[in-house]
N, C-alpha and C positions, 0 to 999 in steps of 0.2 A: 505493499499500498504507499511507501514512500516512495516508489517509483512513480507508482500513479500520479500522488500528491504532487509531483517534482513535474511532471508532466502539464500537468494542469495550472500550474502557476510558470511555467515558464522558466524554470531552471535549468543549469545544464546537466544533462544525463551524460554520462561515459559508461560504455560495457567493454573491460577487457580481458583478453584470454590468450594465453599462447599455447594453451594444450588443444584447444577445439578450434574447429576449422571456418576458414574464411566464411564460409555459407552459417556454419552455426551459430558464429557470430551476429551476422546480420541477421539471420532469424528471430536472435534474441531481439533486438532492434525493433524492428518492425512489427512485431508479436508487443512490446511493449507499447509501442504508438497507437496500435488499435486498441489497448484498454480504452482509449478517451474519443477513439475515432472510428467512426460516428459514435456522438452525434457532435462532437466537436468539429469546427472548419477550421482548416490553417495547419493542422497538425504535419502532414504529410510533406510540407513545405520544408519543415525543419527537422526532418528525419536522415540523416549518414548510416547506412545501415554498414559501411567499411571507410572506415579511414585509413589511409597511411601518412608518415613522417615529411614526406617529398610534397601534400598537400594539405597544408592548415586551413585552408579557408572556411573550412565548417565552423572555425572558432569566433567567427565574426557574425554568426547566428544566434542570435536570440533564443534563449534556449533549444538546445540542440539537443537532437539525440542521438549519439552516435556509436560507433563501435570501431574497434582496433585490436592488433596482434601484438602492437608493439609493446614494451615493459616500459618504453620512455614516458607514455601518458598516463600511468599509474602513478609516476613520481612526481608530476606536476599538477599538484594539489591545485594550484590558483587557476589551472583550466577546466575545474571543473567544480558544480556544487554536490552532486553526487555518483561517486564511483561504484559501477556493481563489478567484482572479482567475479566471473563466471568459474575460474578454476576451484577457488576456495568457497565460494556461496556468500563472502561477506559484502554486503554493502556498508560504503562509507559515507556520511554525510559529515561532510566540514561545518555547517555551521550548528548541526545536533539540535532544529528547531520540531522537527516533525511531533516527537513524543511529547513537547507541550503544548502543541495543539489542544484545542476545544475538541476539535471536531474528528481527534485519532482514536476517540472511544467511540466512533458514530463508524468510522472507518474498522475499528477491530472486531466489532459487533456483524457489520456486513460480510469482512473475509472469515469469519467465525461458521457466519448460516452457510457460505457458500462452498464451505470445504466439508459440510456434512454430505455422506453419500459420493456415490459417484457421478461425475457429470461430466459431459464430453467439451470439448473445445469450445465450440457453438452456445452453449448454454453459459460456459462462464463468462465467453464475449458478452454474450445478452445482457447477461446479469450486471457486468461493469459498465453496460452501456445506459441501461435505464438508470443506473447508481446517480450515472452523470449528469442524465438528462434533467433527473429530477433536482439536481442542485443546479441548474441551470436553468430550471423554470424557477425555480425561488431568488436565484438572479436576477431574473425578470418581472417579479411580483406577479406572475402568473402561474396559478398551481392551486390544484384541489387536493393534492396527494392526501394530506392529513384533515380528515372530517373533524377531530377535535382541536380547538382553538389551542391547548396545553400543549399538545402533541406539535405542532406546528411552530409553536413560540419556543420551545424547546429545542426543535431542528435548528430554528434561523439561529436562535442564542451561540450553539456549539458550530456551526459552519457559517457564523458572518465572518471570518475572517476569510474565508475561502472565496465565499459568495463577492466581497466587495474587493477582492483580487480578480476574481472574474470579471467584475465589473469594470475594469481598469486596465487590462490586460489584451493578448491578442482574441480572447473570448467576444472582444467587440462585436466581430465581425459574426461570430456566429448569432449572439442572442440578434442582432439586426436581421439575418437571414431570418431564423427561427420566427420574429414576430410579423416578417413581411409574410412569412409561411402561412401562421395562423389569419391574418388579413385576409388571404386567399381561400379560406375554407370555406367551403359555399360556393365556390365561384368554378374552381377544378381539383381535381386529386393529386397530389405530387405524388413523384416515386418514393421521397421517404416516408409518406402516409402507408401506401403500398407496402415497402420494406418491413415498418412495423407491424402491419397485419399478418404478414405471411410468417414472422416471429412468434408472432402472438396465438397463433394457428397451431402452429408445429411443435412450441413448446409448451403450451397451456391452454389447449381445446375443450379440453376437459373440465376446465374452469370458468368456460365463457357461455354467459348466456343465450338464448335463442334472439335475443334482441341484439346483443353484441356482434354475433357470426351474422345474421342479416346485415348488420351495416357494414361488418367489413366484407362481403361479397359483392355489398350495392357498391360500395367505392369502388374496388378491383373491375366491376362490370365495367364502371363508367372509366376507368383509366385506359383499360384495353379496347376501347370506343375508338382510341387514337391510334391508327396503325401504324406512325412512328413510335409510339409507346409499347407495341407488344413485344417486343425485343429485349426491351427493359424489364419489363415484368417475368417473362421465361427467363431472364440471367437469375434471378431470384428463389426460383423454384430448385430443390433436388432433384436429381434423376431416379424416375422411378419406372419399375421392369411389367408395370401392369399396363393394359392397353387403353391408353387415355385419347379420346376426342376432347378439342377445346370448343366450344361455344360460345357465343355471347351472352346468350340468357341463361346459361348453364348457373349462374349466380342466384336466380330465383327460386330454383330446386333445390332446396336444402338437404333431401336425403340424398342424392345421388351425383354428388362433387365431389372432388378431391379438393386439397387445400388452397390449387390454384384456380378455382372457380369454374374446372374442366368435367363435364360430363365423363363419369364412368362406363364406359362398355365394355362388361364382362365376355368372355371368351365361350362360345359355346364350344362344348365337346361333342366331338363326332362319332356316333354309334357306328359300331362295326359290327 
């Protein structure tokens, strides 16, 4: 969670290893960035999966997330705020501020719940995405996540330092885009909204009410009416082995469509 917090607050994060391959170091860097992107915009623009001593241009990028196999980087403490030693599993935080933050307790409760049971990589990423989105919505003063005023107040008090930082850092771009997207609700369905719908169906369909499912399929149906957007929608879906046929009105039939609003065609067995 220290890495997560550092990326949100635009602190310099460095991954270093002499034992791991170049590809593995790069994978760690990219995986860290994907903890917050989506929903944050602009994060991938400051990601440098692999850096070498001959090219130190990334040091001029605010809040970079970088990786390297050079031992020199590990010794230059003035080059990073957080250094992740992949060889030992030790994370070095120069300022040692994180454990003293009020939201530290919230983060620990979140990660403890996330570590219960076996979860897929997709489920973990979705959990981080939702956790980040909730904080962002509080930063926008636009959320109904907590129905209890007491719970809402407690969350804001704990997360205030992070919320304030989000409002004044790179996340301004994210906040502007989210506000614009909310203003467009009712005019058209966005790809981001459809992506969230697909995730909810795949990860928590059993907990969705009939009304929620109907709204999701209705939005998907509206989205795919635009021919140019159908490829974007199909890219969000997992691969299936069943015989599936997409129809634009399939979303109206709740009993025989798959997660993408496509009608399921069962293969008939030939009698011998």
